[in-house]
N, C-alpha and C positions, 0 to 999 in steps of 0.2 A: 608617594602619590602626590602630584602637584596640587598646590593649594590655590584654588580659583576663587576663594571667597573674597568679597569686598574688603578692602583695607581701610582702617580709619585715617583721617587726614593727618598729614605729616605734622609734627610738633617737635619742639626742643626736648631732648631726653631729660628725664628727671630721675631722682633717686629711687622712685618706686618702680621703674621700668625693669623688666627681666634683664639679666646680665646677658651680654653678647655671647653667642655660642662659639666655642673654640673652632678654629679651622679644621676642616676634615682633611685627614691624611690617609691615603691608600695603605692598608696594612701590607707588610712584607709577606711573601709566600710563607705558608705554613704547612708542614707535612705531619699528619696524625698517623702514627705507625701502629699496626697490630691491633686495631680496634675490632671488637666482635659486633656484628650486627644482629638484629632480631631474627633473621633468618638462618643464623648460625655461622655465616661466613666470617672469616677473619681477613681484614683489608687494611690497606693504606688509603688515606684520603688526603688529597692535595687541595689546598685552599689558596685562592689568589683573588685580588680585587673584590673582596667581600663575597665571593661565591665559591662553590665547590667546583674545581677545575677537572679533577679526575678521581676516580675510585678504581683501585686495582687490588689484586692479591697481595697479600702481606709480602713486603720485601720488593715488590715490582716497581715502586715509584721512588726508590732511594736515588739520591743524586748520583749521576753516573757520567757527568760531564755534558750531557745533552739536555738534562732537565735541571733547572735551578729550583731547589725545594726550600730554600731558606731555613728557618728554624724547624726542628723536629720535636715532636712530643710523643713519648712512648705511652701508648694506651693499652699495653698488654694487661689483661685482666679487667678491662673496662668494656662496658656495653655503650655503644654510640648511637645516639637518638636525636631526632629533630628536637630543638630546644622547646621547652614549654613557654606559654605566654600567660600572663595574669590578666584576665578580662574584667576583674572587678575587685578594685582596691580602694581604700579610703585614706588618701595620702595625708589629708589635712588633719585627721584625728589619730592616725597611726601612732603607736608608742606612747600614748597619753594616759594609759590605765593607772599609772603610779603617780599621776600629778597630785592627787589628794584634794581636788577641787574642780571647778569648771574647767574644760578644755581651754587652753590659751590660743587665741587666734591672732596673737601678735605675729606679724609676717616673719620675723627671724625665728621664732619658735617653729612656726608651721614649716618654713623651708628646711630647718635643721631635721625635724621629724620626717618630713617627706623624703629627703635625701637618704636618711639612715634607713628608712623603710624600704625604698627602692633597692638600696645595696643589699639589704638582708635577702630580699626576694630574688635579686640577681644571683646572690651566692647559692641559692636553691636551684637556680637554673632558668629562671624567668627573664628573657632578654627583651621582652616587650610587655608593657604594663598600661592598663587603662586606670586612671585615678579619678574617682568621683570627688568633686570639690564643692563644698557649700558656698553659694554666693548670695548676697543680700543679708538682711537681718543683721546680727551682730558681726558676721563675718565680712559683710560688704564685699568689696573685690580685693581686700588684702590677702585673703588665704589663696585666692586664685593666682595673684601676683606671685606669691611666694612659691606656689607649686610650679609655676611657669619658670621661675629661676632655677629651681631644683631640676626641671626638665632639661634646661640648657646646660647646666653644670654636669649633667649625666651623659651628654652627647658622646658618643664613641664607647660608652660602657653599656647603656640600655636605651631603649626607646620607650619614653614615657609620654603618654598623651592624656589629656584631661577632659572630664566631663563637667559642665557647669550644671549645679544642682540647686535651683531656686526653691524656696519654701512654699510660697503660694503665688499663683498666677491668675487668679479669677477675682472678680469683684473689685471693690475700691482698694483693698489692701493689695491685690494682685497687680495693679498698674505698675507700682514700683518694682515688683519682682520681674514683670516682663521687660521694663526698661533695663534693669540690671542683666538680665539674661542676654539681651541684645548686645549690651556693652561687654559682657564677658566674652562672647564670640569675636567681637572685634579685637579684643586684647589678645586672643590666641587660644581660647578654649575650642578644641576641634570637634566636640560632640556635645549635644545638648540633652539633657536629662532631667531627673527629679523623681519625685514620689507623688504621683497622683492621688494615691489613697489618703494622703494627709491634707489635701485641698478640699474645701467645702463643696467644690464641684469638680470631681475627678474626670469626667468627660471634657469639661471646659479646659482643664489643666492640660490634657493630652492635645486638644485642639491647638492651644497656644504653643506647646512645644513643637508640634508638627509644622505649624506656621513659621516659626523661627527657623527650624531645620531646612524647610523649603526655600526660605529666603536666602540662606547662606550655603545651601548644598551640604549640610552636615548630617552625619549619622545620628540616630536617637538611641538612648540607653535609658530606660526607665526602671525605677524600683516599684515592684508591686508584689504583695503577698499572693495575689490571684485567688483569695478565698471566695470572691463573688464571681461565679461563672459567667453571668450575664454581663458584668462589667468588663471581665477580661476578653470576652468575645467582642465587645464593642471596641476595646483598645485594639485588638487584632484586625478587625474590619477597617478601622480608621487608618491603621498604620501599614496596612497591606501594600498600598500603592507607592510607598515612599522608597526612593532610592537615594543613598546606598545602603539602606536597611535599618531595621529596628531590632533591638535587643530588649528583652524583658528578664528580670530576675529579682529576687531569687525564686519566687513562685512557689514557696513552700506550702501555701494554703491549698495548692492542688491536691497535695497528699491527703488532706483532711476531708476532701470532698467524697461523696459516694461514688461508686465506680462509674455509674452512667454519665452524670454531669462532667466528671472528670475527663472521661473519654471523649465527650463532645467537645469540650473546651480544648483538649489536645488536638483534636482534628481541625479545629478552626484556627489554632496557632499554626499548624502545618500548612494549611491552605493559604494563610496570609504570608508565609515565608518568614515568620518571626523566629529568631534565635532565642533560646532560653539559657540563661547562665544561672546554674545552681550553685549553692555554697555548701558542700558537704561538710566543711569544718565548722560551720556555725553562721550566725546571722550578721546583720550590720545594723548600724544605727538608724538607718532610713526605714526600716520596717520593724514592727514591735514583736512579731511572732517569730519563734525559731522553727527549725524544721527544713529538711531538704525537699526539693521538688520530686515528684515521682518519675525518676529518670527513665525506667524501663518503659513505663506507659507512654511518655513523650517520644521516646525513640521509636517505639513500635508504631506510633502515629505518623512518623516521618518528620518530627521536629528536630532541627539541629540543636544538640544539647552540648553546651560547653561547661566547664567547672571552674569557678574562682574561689578565692580565699576569703573574701569579705573583710571583717575586722581583723586588724593586726595589733593585738594587745591594746585595745582601747576599751571603753566601758561595755561595749556590746560583746566583746569576747576577749577578756584579759589575758587568756593564754593562747590566743591565735598565733599561729606560726607562719602564715603566708607561704607555705610550701606547697607547689603544685603536686609534687609527688605524693604528699600526704593526701591531698584531694583525690588524686587517682586511686591511691590505696583504699580510701573510704568508699569510693564508687565500686571497687571490686569486692571489698569485703562486706560492705553494708547493703549494696544495691545489686550485687550479683552480676556485675559486668565482667567480661574477660579482662585480663590484664591489658590486652592490646586495645580494647575499646575504651577502657578506663583511661589509659594514657593518651589516646587520641582526644578525649574530652579536654584535657589540659594543654594539648599541643596543636594538632591540626584544627580541631574545632574552635579552640580558643583563638587561634591566629585568624580563621575565617571570620569569627565574630568581630575581630578588631579590623577587618578589612585589609589584612596583611597577606602577602603572597605565600603559597604553600611552600613547605620545606620537605624534602626528601634527602636521604643520604645517597645522592645521585649527582652526576655531573650536570652543571647548569643551574642547580638550585642554590638559593641564599645560604651562606655559611653561618647558620644559626643553629648551633649544635650543643648537646649536653652529653658528656661522658660520664657515666655512673659505674663505680666499681661493682661488678656482679657478673654472673654468667648468663642471665636471662632477665627478661622483663619482670616476671613475678618476683624474683629475688631483689631486683632493683627497687621495686615499689615497697618491698618489705624492709629491706636493710641497706638501702643506697645512701650511705652517709658521705662517702668520698666521691667528690664531683669536680669536674672541670668544665667550665662554661665557656663557649665560643660565641662571640658577637661580632658581626661584620667581618669575620675572617681571622679574628685574633682572639687569644685567650684573655678573658677579662675577670675571671674569678676562679678560685681553686679552693676546695675544702678537703682537708685530709683527716680521716678518722683512724685512730689506733686503739684497739681494745686488748687489754692484757688481763690474764687470769691468775690468781694466786691460790695456793691451798693444796691439800692432798690429792685432789683430782686432777691437778694441772698436769702431771706427768702422763697420765692416761689420755687426757684431752689433747696434749701435744702430739702423741703418736697418732691419734685418730685424725688429727687436722693437718698432718704433715703433707698430705697429698692435695690439700685445698689451696686454690689460688688466693683465697682471701686470708690465709692464716699461715704464719711462719713463726718459728721459735724466736724469742727475743735474744738479741745478741748478748752472749755472756750468761744467758739464763736458760739452759737447755730444757728445763721443766716449766717454763713459763710461756705458754703459747700466746702469740700476738696476732690480732686480727687487723688486716690493712697494713700498708707500708708507709713508713715516715715520709717517703718522697711522693706519695700519691697526692 
């Protein structure tokens, strides 16, 4: 999407500026062979120029002198899906749980953590990520500068965008926060956000955010527990007319409301066109209460619901994994969504929340794909450890998982598993079944 926001005046470069982005290079053609789709078909998929060029029956797209396929990747035994996206990460505090003290906002530390966290999430399959970054207070603009540097270093691997998150925007103290927020957008933050629940005047906070967003044509992404139905309704009414759109999350307080006010609030969110990003894996530092939003209630009211990861091994969730498939698994197992709807929450709905184009495994769509070892989507959400990630038409991450069993039951398990695509006997150990393939 072209960036039409006003740019800051030109000035000499300084050491605090984000590093220049590497030059873009069109990926070579790539042929994905023998992949299974969710409708049961086994297909070959040809990628070129960052898009899906063709999808055909298995074996139909192999190089035959008339079609240059470039590199081939064997996806036999894999389920091919649109890649998930991460709509709610905290790059500046990620991987800080073991620090043993206050989180360091030294730009070098933040850049290192943000880069590692993005690569971890990319390995899980998320080729696009939205990172909420604290601005003002102790962080100043240093954390944002660091995450913008990480964003540039990740170009070609993953698409990382940043949300500027000020602490206070109203009253005397809020004047500085508002100035920092405007500076953050001029520096390169592509979304404005924050947590109005923590401001003495939550409504005034939202008004200030919407004003800055309207000035620069930015999306809005706000943290709220949504435990106060009247306040949440006001937020929805205020945000309803903003384009390119408003996201609220994690909205866990809606689940603690009585049924009638919760349903009314969901209806108002739907009428305003607000997207809710829930966090099935746990909370984040911007809201004090844990718990996930009432996903089925929101969906039945017509609210677009996406799912994010939230905290990734910081003090808010020291064991956070940042895995979109785990978020989808929890939506299916804990909230009763079908595997298809649960995966859509971390893929199609998450991409829509980020303003990204739709992805389907069809010709003409962006080549943002995730291959997961498994026969079907429920199995992939349950045990999808081996993964191959495609971003911009090229393989950018690969995870291979092998499981071996030892003991008296191994020989029986080996014979029972011999027909499974996931399991084969370990080479040289006929009684030791192995799950997965070393080349996966």
